[in-house]
C-alpha positions as CSV (number, residue, x, y, z in Angstrom):
1,M,-12.4,36.6,-30.0
2,H,-9.6,39.1,-31.6
3,T,-6.6,38.9,-29.7
4,D,-5.4,42.4,-31.2
5,T,-6.6,44.1,-28.2
6,E,-4.6,46.8,-28.0
7,R,-5.7,48.5,-31.4
8,C,-9.2,47.2,-30.7
9,V,-9.2,49.2,-27.6
10,R,-7.8,52.3,-29.1
11,A,-10.8,52.1,-32.0
12,V,-13.3,51.9,-29.1
13,Q,-11.5,54.6,-27.1
14,S,-11.9,57.1,-30.5
15,K,-15.3,56.0,-31.4
16,E,-14.0,55.1,-34.7
17,A,-17.1,54.1,-37.1
18,R,-14.4,53.0,-39.7
19,F,-14.4,50.3,-37.5
20,D,-18.0,49.2,-37.5
21,G,-19.0,45.5,-38.4
22,V,-15.0,44.9,-38.3
23,F,-15.1,43.8,-35.2
24,F,-17.6,43.7,-31.9
25,T,-16.8,44.9,-28.6
26,A,-18.6,42.9,-25.6
27,V,-18.4,44.4,-22.2
28,R,-18.2,41.8,-19.6
29,T,-19.7,43.8,-16.6
30,T,-23.0,44.7,-18.4
31,R,-22.7,41.3,-20.6
32,I,-23.9,43.5,-23.7
33,Y,-22.1,44.0,-27.1
34,C,-21.8,47.3,-29.0
35,R,-20.0,48.8,-32.0
36,P,-17.3,50.6,-31.6
37,S,-18.5,53.8,-32.1
38,C,-21.0,53.4,-29.3
39,P,-22.0,56.5,-28.1
40,A,-21.7,55.4,-24.4
41,V,-19.1,56.1,-22.1
42,P,-16.3,53.1,-23.2
43,P,-15.9,50.4,-20.2
44,K,-12.5,50.0,-18.7
45,P,-9.9,47.7,-20.8
46,E,-10.1,45.3,-18.5
47,N,-13.8,44.7,-18.8
48,M,-13.7,44.5,-22.5
49,E,-13.1,41.4,-25.2
50,F,-13.3,41.6,-28.8
51,H,-15.5,39.4,-31.4
52,P,-15.4,39.3,-34.9
53,S,-19.0,38.6,-35.3
54,A,-22.1,39.4,-33.8
55,A,-23.1,35.7,-33.4
56,S,-20.0,35.2,-32.0
57,C,-21.0,37.5,-29.3
58,Q,-24.2,36.1,-29.1
59,R,-22.9,32.6,-28.9
60,A,-21.0,33.9,-25.8
61,G,-24.2,34.8,-24.1
62,Y,-24.2,38.9,-24.7
63,R,-27.3,41.1,-25.6
64,A,-27.1,43.7,-28.6
65,C,-26.9,47.4,-26.9
66,K,-30.2,49.1,-27.3
67,R,-28.3,52.5,-27.7
68,C,-26.0,51.3,-30.9
69,R,-27.6,49.0,-32.5
70,P,-24.7,47.0,-32.8
71,D,-26.9,44.4,-35.3
72,T,-27.6,46.9,-38.1
73,S,-23.5,47.6,-38.5
74,P,-22.4,47.2,-42.1
75,G,-21.0,44.1,-43.2
76,S,-17.5,43.5,-42.2
77,P,-15.2,44.7,-45.7
78,Q,-13.1,41.4,-45.3
79,W,-15.9,39.0,-46.9
80,N,-16.1,41.0,-50.3
81,V,-12.6,41.3,-50.3
82,R,-11.4,37.8,-49.4
83,A,-11.7,35.0,-52.4
84,D,-10.9,32.2,-50.0
85,A,-13.9,29.6,-49.2
86,V,-14.4,31.3,-45.7
87,A,-15.4,34.8,-47.5
88,R,-17.6,32.8,-49.9
89,A,-19.3,31.3,-47.0
90,V,-20.2,34.4,-45.5
91,R,-21.5,35.7,-48.5
92,L,-23.8,32.7,-48.9
93,I,-25.2,33.0,-45.3
94,Q,-25.7,36.3,-46.0
95,D,-27.8,35.8,-49.2
96,G,-30.1,33.8,-47.0
97,V,-28.7,30.1,-48.2
98,V,-28.8,28.4,-44.8
99,D,-32.3,29.4,-44.3
100,R,-33.2,28.1,-47.9
101,E,-31.3,25.1,-47.8
102,G,-29.8,24.2,-44.4
103,V,-25.9,24.0,-43.8
104,P,-26.3,21.0,-46.0
105,G,-27.2,23.0,-48.6
106,L,-24.2,25.2,-47.6
107,A,-21.9,22.7,-47.9
108,R,-22.8,21.4,-51.3
109,R,-22.3,24.9,-52.6
110,L,-19.1,25.1,-51.6
111,G,-18.2,21.4,-52.0
112,W,-17.3,21.2,-48.5
113,S,-18.3,18.7,-45.7
114,T,-20.8,20.1,-43.0
115,R,-18.0,19.5,-40.4
116,Q,-15.5,21.7,-42.0
117,I,-17.6,24.5,-42.8
118,E,-18.2,24.3,-38.8
119,R,-14.6,24.2,-38.1
120,Q,-13.5,26.9,-40.6
121,L,-16.4,29.5,-39.3
122,L,-16.1,28.8,-35.6
123,A,-12.0,29.3,-36.3
124,E,-12.6,32.9,-38.1
125,L,-15.9,34.4,-36.9
126,G,-16.5,32.8,-33.3
127,A,-19.7,31.2,-34.7
128,G,-20.8,27.8,-36.8
129,P,-23.1,28.9,-39.9
130,L,-26.3,28.0,-37.8
131,A,-25.5,30.6,-35.1
132,L,-24.5,33.4,-38.2
133,A,-27.8,32.4,-40.1
134,R,-29.4,33.0,-36.4
135,A,-27.9,36.2,-36.1
136,Q,-29.2,37.3,-39.5
137,R,-32.6,36.4,-39.0
138,A,-33.0,38.1,-35.6
139,Q,-31.3,41.1,-37.3
140,T,-34.4,40.7,-39.9
141,A,-37.2,40.2,-37.6
142,R,-36.1,43.6,-35.9
143,L,-36.1,45.0,-39.1
144,L,-39.5,44.1,-39.8
145,I,-40.6,44.9,-36.5
146,E,-39.7,48.3,-36.2
147,T,-40.5,49.2,-39.6
148,T,-44.0,47.6,-40.6
149,P,-46.8,47.0,-39.3
150,M,-47.1,42.7,-40.4
151,P,-48.1,40.8,-37.6
152,F,-45.7,39.0,-35.5
153,G,-46.5,35.3,-36.8
154,E,-45.9,36.6,-40.4
155,V,-42.7,38.5,-39.5
156,A,-41.2,35.1,-38.0
157,F,-41.6,33.2,-41.1
158,A,-40.7,36.1,-43.4
159,A,-37.6,36.1,-40.9
160,G,-36.7,32.6,-41.8
161,F,-37.6,31.1,-38.3
162,S,-39.5,28.0,-38.4
163,S,-41.8,28.3,-35.6
164,I,-43.4,31.5,-33.3
165,R,-41.9,30.1,-30.4
166,T,-38.2,30.1,-31.9
167,F,-38.6,33.3,-32.8
168,N,-39.9,34.7,-29.9
169,D,-37.0,33.3,-27.6
170,T,-34.3,34.6,-30.4
171,V,-35.9,38.2,-30.2
172,R,-35.6,37.9,-26.3
173,E,-32.3,36.4,-26.1
174,V,-30.6,38.8,-28.5
175,F,-32.7,42.2,-27.5
176,A,-33.5,41.9,-24.4
177,L,-36.9,42.7,-25.4
178,T,-40.1,41.1,-26.7
179,P,-41.7,41.9,-30.0
180,G,-44.0,43.7,-29.0
181,E,-41.6,45.7,-26.4
182,L,-39.8,46.6,-29.4
183,R,-42.2,47.9,-31.9
184,A,-43.7,49.9,-29.1
185,R,-40.2,51.5,-29.2
186,A,-40.0,51.7,-32.1
187,T,-43.2,53.6,-32.7
188,R,-42.5,55.9,-30.0
189,R,-39.6,57.2,-31.8
190,A,-41.3,57.5,-35.1
191,P,-44.9,56.0,-35.8
192,L,-45.3,53.2,-38.6
193,G,-48.1,54.8,-40.2
194,A,-49.6,53.4,-43.6
195,A,-47.4,53.1,-46.3
196,A,-48.4,54.8,-49.7
197,T,-48.3,51.4,-51.2
198,P,-49.4,48.2,-49.1
199,G,-46.9,45.7,-48.6
200,V,-43.6,48.5,-48.8
201,I,-40.7,48.2,-46.6
202,S,-38.7,51.1,-46.0
203,L,-35.6,51.0,-44.1
204,R,-32.2,52.5,-43.9
205,L,-29.2,50.8,-45.5
206,P,-25.9,51.6,-43.7
207,F,-22.4,52.7,-44.7
208,R,-19.1,53.6,-43.7
209,A,-18.5,56.9,-44.7
210,P,-17.3,58.8,-46.8
211,L,-19.7,57.8,-49.9
212,E,-19.3,59.7,-53.3
213,P,-23.0,58.8,-54.8
214,S,-22.2,60.6,-58.1
215,N,-20.5,58.0,-60.4
216,L,-22.3,55.3,-58.4
217,F,-25.6,56.1,-59.1
218,G,-24.7,57.7,-62.0
219,H,-23.7,54.8,-63.5
220,L,-27.0,53.1,-62.5
221,A,-28.9,55.7,-64.0
222,A,-27.1,56.3,-67.3
223,T,-26.9,52.7,-68.1
224,A,-30.4,51.5,-67.1
225,V,-32.4,49.1,-68.8
226,P,-35.7,50.2,-70.2
227,G,-38.9,48.8,-68.4
228,V,-36.2,46.5,-65.8
229,E,-34.7,50.1,-64.5
230,E,-35.3,53.8,-64.1
231,W,-34.1,57.1,-62.2
232,R,-37.2,58.4,-60.7
233,D,-37.8,61.0,-58.3
234,G,-34.0,61.0,-57.0
235,A,-34.0,57.2,-56.4
236,Y,-32.2,54.7,-58.6
237,R,-35.6,52.0,-59.1
238,R,-35.3,48.5,-60.3
239,T,-37.0,45.4,-60.5
240,L,-35.5,42.1,-58.9
241,S,-35.8,38.2,-59.3
242,L,-35.8,36.6,-56.0
243,P,-35.9,32.8,-54.9
244,Y,-39.5,33.3,-53.6
245,G,-40.8,35.5,-56.7
246,H,-40.2,39.1,-57.3
247,G,-39.3,42.4,-56.0
248,I,-39.1,46.4,-56.6
249,V,-36.8,48.2,-54.9
250,S,-36.3,52.1,-55.2
251,L,-32.5,53.0,-53.3
252,A,-31.8,56.8,-52.8
253,P,-28.8,58.6,-51.2
254,R,-28.5,60.1,-48.0
255,P,-26.1,61.6,-45.9
256,D,-25.6,59.1,-43.5
257,H,-27.2,56.1,-45.2
258,I,-29.1,54.8,-48.2
259,A,-33.2,55.1,-48.0
260,C,-34.4,51.7,-49.6
261,R,-37.9,50.9,-50.2
262,L,-38.4,47.3,-51.3
263,L,-41.8,45.9,-52.8
264,L,-41.7,42.0,-52.3
265,T,-44.3,39.5,-53.4
266,D,-42.9,37.4,-50.7
267,P,-41.7,38.6,-47.8
268,R,-39.2,35.9,-46.8
269,D,-37.3,37.5,-49.7
270,L,-36.2,40.2,-47.6
271,T,-32.7,39.2,-46.5
272,H,-31.5,38.0,-50.0
273,A,-33.0,41.4,-51.5
274,I,-31.1,43.3,-48.7
275,S,-27.8,41.5,-49.4
276,R,-28.3,42.2,-53.0
277,C,-29.2,45.9,-52.8
278,R,-25.8,46.1,-50.8
279,R,-23.6,44.0,-53.0
280,L,-24.8,46.2,-55.9
281,L,-23.8,49.7,-54.2
282,D,-20.9,48.4,-52.4
283,L,-21.9,49.4,-48.8
284,D,-19.6,47.2,-47.1
285,A,-16.6,48.7,-48.6
286,D,-14.0,50.3,-46.8
287,P,-13.2,53.6,-48.2
288,V,-10.7,55.1,-45.8
289,A,-8.1,51.8,-46.6
290,V,-9.4,51.8,-50.1
291,D,-8.5,55.9,-50.6
292,E,-5.3,55.7,-48.1
293,Q,-3.7,53.4,-50.7
294,L,-4.3,55.5,-53.5
295,R,-3.3,58.3,-52.3
296,T,-0.1,57.0,-52.2
297,D,0.4,57.2,-56.0
298,P,0.7,60.9,-56.6
299,L,-1.1,61.3,-59.7
300,L,-4.1,59.8,-58.0
301,A,-4.1,61.4,-54.8
302,P,-5.4,64.9,-56.4
303,L,-8.5,62.9,-57.7
304,V,-8.9,60.8,-54.2
305,D,-8.6,64.3,-52.4
306,K,-11.3,65.8,-54.8
307,A,-13.8,63.3,-54.1
308,P,-13.2,60.7,-51.5
309,G,-15.4,57.6,-51.0
310,R,-15.8,55.9,-54.6
311,R,-17.6,52.8,-54.8
312,V,-17.4,50.1,-57.3
313,P,-21.1,49.9,-58.9
314,G,-22.2,45.9,-58.4
315,T,-25.2,43.9,-59.7
316,V,-28.3,42.2,-58.5
317,D,-27.6,39.7,-60.1
318,P,-24.2,38.4,-61.9
319,A,-26.0,36.5,-64.9
320,E,-27.7,39.6,-65.8
321,F,-24.7,41.9,-65.8
322,A,-23.0,39.1,-68.0
323,V,-25.3,39.1,-70.7
324,R,-25.3,42.8,-70.7
325,A,-21.7,42.9,-70.3
326,V,-21.5,41.0,-73.9
327,L,-24.2,43.3,-75.2
328,G,-21.8,46.4,-74.5
329,Q,-19.2,45.0,-76.4
330,Q,-17.8,47.6,-78.6
331,V,-20.8,49.7,-78.7
332,S,-22.3,52.7,-77.0
333,T,-23.7,52.9,-73.6
334,A,-27.9,54.0,-75.4
335,A,-26.8,51.3,-77.9
336,A,-26.1,48.6,-75.3
337,R,-29.3,49.5,-73.8
338,T,-31.3,49.5,-76.7
339,H,-30.1,45.5,-77.4
340,A,-30.9,44.9,-73.7
341,A,-34.6,46.6,-73.9
342,R,-35.4,44.5,-76.6
343,L,-34.4,41.1,-75.1
344,V,-36.8,42.7,-71.7
345,T,-39.7,43.1,-73.9
346,A,-39.3,40.0,-76.1
347,H,-38.2,37.7,-73.1
348,G,-38.7,39.4,-69.8
349,V,-41.6,38.3,-66.9
350,P,-44.0,41.2,-67.1
351,V,-44.9,42.9,-63.5
352,E,-46.8,45.4,-62.0
353,D,-45.4,48.4,-60.5
354,P,-47.9,50.4,-58.7
355,E,-45.3,53.8,-57.9
356,G,-43.2,53.9,-61.0
357,G,-42.6,52.8,-64.9
358,L,-41.1,49.1,-64.6
359,T,-42.4,46.9,-66.5
360,H,-40.5,43.4,-66.7
361,L,-38.1,41.5,-64.8
362,F,-34.8,41.1,-66.4
363,P,-35.0,37.4,-68.4
364,D,-32.8,34.4,-67.0
365,P,-30.6,32.1,-68.9
366,E,-33.0,29.4,-69.4
367,A,-35.2,31.9,-71.2
368,L,-32.5,33.2,-73.0
369,A,-31.1,30.0,-74.1
370,A,-33.9,28.9,-76.1
371,L,-34.0,32.1,-77.9
372,D,-33.6,32.6,-82.2
373,P,-30.5,34.1,-83.1
374,E,-31.6,35.6,-85.9
375,G,-34.3,37.8,-83.9
376,L,-31.2,39.4,-82.6
377,A,-30.2,42.5,-84.1
378,L,-26.3,41.7,-83.4
379,P,-23.2,41.1,-85.5
380,R,-22.9,37.4,-86.3
381,S,-20.2,36.7,-83.8
382,R,-22.0,38.3,-81.0
383,R,-24.4,36.3,-81.7
384,T,-23.0,33.3,-81.1
385,T,-21.1,34.8,-78.2
386,L,-24.3,35.6,-76.3
387,L,-25.9,32.0,-77.0
388,T,-22.7,30.6,-75.8
389,L,-22.7,32.6,-73.0
390,V,-26.2,32.0,-71.9
391,R,-26.5,28.3,-72.5
392,A,-23.5,28.2,-70.2
393,L,-25.2,30.1,-67.3
394,A,-28.5,28.1,-67.8
395,D,-26.4,24.3,-68.0
396,G,-24.4,25.8,-64.5
397,S,-21.0,24.9,-66.4
398,L,-20.6,28.9,-66.1
399,P,-21.3,29.6,-62.5
400,L,-21.2,33.5,-61.7
401,G,-22.5,33.5,-57.8
402,P,-21.6,34.8,-54.7
403,A,-19.5,31.2,-53.5
404,D,-17.7,31.0,-56.7
405,D,-14.0,31.0,-57.0
406,R,-13.2,34.2,-58.8
407,E,-9.9,33.2,-60.7
408,E,-11.8,29.5,-62.0
409,A,-14.7,32.2,-63.4
410,R,-12.0,34.4,-65.1
411,A,-10.7,31.2,-66.6
412,R,-13.7,29.8,-67.7
413,L,-15.5,33.2,-69.2
414,L,-11.7,33.4,-71.1
415,A,-12.4,30.1,-72.8
416,L,-15.8,31.0,-74.3
417,P,-15.8,32.4,-77.9
418,G,-15.9,36.3,-77.9
419,F,-14.6,36.7,-74.4
420,G,-11.5,39.0,-74.0
421,P,-9.7,40.9,-71.3
422,W,-12.2,43.2,-71.1
423,T,-15.3,41.4,-71.1
424,T,-13.8,39.0,-68.2
425,E,-12.9,42.1,-66.1
426,I,-16.0,44.0,-66.0
427,I,-17.9,40.9,-65.3
428,A,-15.3,40.4,-62.4
429,M,-15.5,43.9,-61.2
430,R,-19.3,44.3,-61.3
431,A,-20.6,40.5,-61.2
432,L,-18.2,39.0,-58.8
433,G,-17.7,42.0,-56.5
434,D,-13.7,41.3,-57.2
435,P,-12.0,44.7,-55.8
436,D,-8.4,44.2,-57.7
437,A,-10.1,43.8,-61.6
438,F,-8.4,46.2,-63.9
439,L,-9.2,47.3,-67.2
440,P,-5.8,48.3,-68.8
441,G,-7.2,48.3,-72.1
442,D,-10.3,50.1,-71.4
443,L,-10.7,53.2,-73.4
444,G,-11.7,55.8,-71.0
445,V,-9.4,54.5,-68.4
446,R,-6.6,54.7,-71.1
447,R,-7.2,58.2,-72.2
448,A,-7.1,59.5,-68.4
449,A,-4.3,57.5,-67.5
450,E,-2.7,59.4,-70.3
451,G,-4.1,63.0,-69.3
452,L,-2.8,62.9,-65.8
453,G,0.6,61.3,-66.9
454,L,0.4,57.7,-66.3
455,P,1.5,55.3,-68.8
456,G,-0.9,54.8,-71.8
457,T,0.0,51.3,-73.0
458,P,-2.0,48.3,-71.1
459,A,0.9,46.5,-70.1
460,A,3.2,49.8,-68.6
461,L,-0.1,50.6,-66.8
462,T,-0.8,47.1,-65.6
463,A,3.1,47.4,-64.0
464,R,2.0,50.8,-62.6
465,A,-1.2,49.5,-61.2
466,A,1.0,47.3,-59.0
467,H,1.2,49.8,-56.3
468,W,-2.9,50.1,-56.4
469,R,-3.2,46.5,-55.4
470,P,-5.6,45.0,-54.0
471,W,-8.0,48.1,-55.1
472,R,-7.2,48.6,-58.6
473,A,-11.4,48.2,-59.3
474,Y,-11.6,51.1,-57.2
475,A,-8.9,53.2,-58.9
476,V,-10.8,52.5,-62.3
477,Q,-13.6,54.3,-60.5
478,Y,-11.4,57.4,-59.9
479,L,-10.0,57.0,-63.7
480,W,-13.2,56.9,-65.2
481,A,-14.2,60.4,-63.3
482,T,-12.3,62.4,-64.9
483,D,-14.4,62.2,-67.9
484,D,-17.7,64.1,-68.4
485,H,-19.9,61.0,-68.9
486,P,-23.4,60.7,-68.0
487,I,-22.0,58.0,-65.5
488,N,-20.2,60.3,-63.8
489,H,-23.1,62.5,-63.2
490,L,-25.8,62.0,-60.3
491,P,-28.8,62.5,-62.3
492,A,-31.1,65.5,-61.6
């Protein structure tokens, strides 16, 4: 449990939504747990206890509040900020690794023993890996129950449960309702209706306000690879390579959520797809903490005040982004898209898109490792860089995933031919999710810095940026936004 009870009580009494997902309020008298912003009358402080995760509350015998639905809170921002082994374990559990590979598979990826994992997660989150995965399965099950007409047997296995009985027991225990009662309540609020495309799952992705969508969606749309990504009808759409199959996702900004539509070939990929979409849009960030820190610099403060809540665009596939970063070295955005589109047409797996113009999955490193370098319309040195990268990704000598150490990944990238600080840091920023990645040599950053009166040389700018840590990647977004580039504008 959290021991800083005084601060937690103040957050609950002020109904501060910023702390939703950071901690959970368990009420001893009702045996219910809530998010801090629950609209109900706050309980007496002596009746509250505070837990770091929904799984911890469930493990202590509390059930989810039916009013504030704490299981749908944004994730805690600390697991993306932190780079230690516990944070990496949480990111892997969010990706569904425990459901697919069990706790031994999680331990193998982290280089830990299962006992170490259990002890460390219990100490920090109040629940072990199995309990955390169970809480996530319950949340996924509720989502499928309330937003799709899928039979409950299919929901159970899609959510990761090993049996229908376990599914039924877990839903009743966590939500104090049967699956049938959950669906009936949801249908009374909003009838399910028939989806325009069979198999489409529609859901709302929560975030902490504020969220400035212009640079986030503008960046994704302006750099979209034809066939893999597109902007259509006010939404960013792209194909996804997933553990059990593939999918197509549509993401559209709304005032209080991100509207998400997923078309999956296998519903067991739902948890993994949601996790990737949240990382892509940086939805678990704490914009208040970020902006407060950046406002301490008087030259950055006007940029923050003008459009608070900027996010760092991420990626759904670190290996894909690393390839695209190499293709984008020293060329325009349009040229980088052209090079990537050629790779997609030649080596990507074709897919069908009943709702748009997407045609392929981005080719995986194994497919690209076998390509003929003479077929690449790139300078010879760039060909060498690309081929060395994809072979390192394919043979596992360059791991770029949520469980991998960011500093070790930087060192391995810098050891590859053709990799300098810019390419390494852009991969750290967008593929590894490092909130403190920094690009002092980037032309756009330098131009913006000089226009604001900040130091113009990389060394001097890096020294000044020490005051922005640990949020230098967000400072880069504010600096980039001073330019009238398409990446800074929400498409029409």
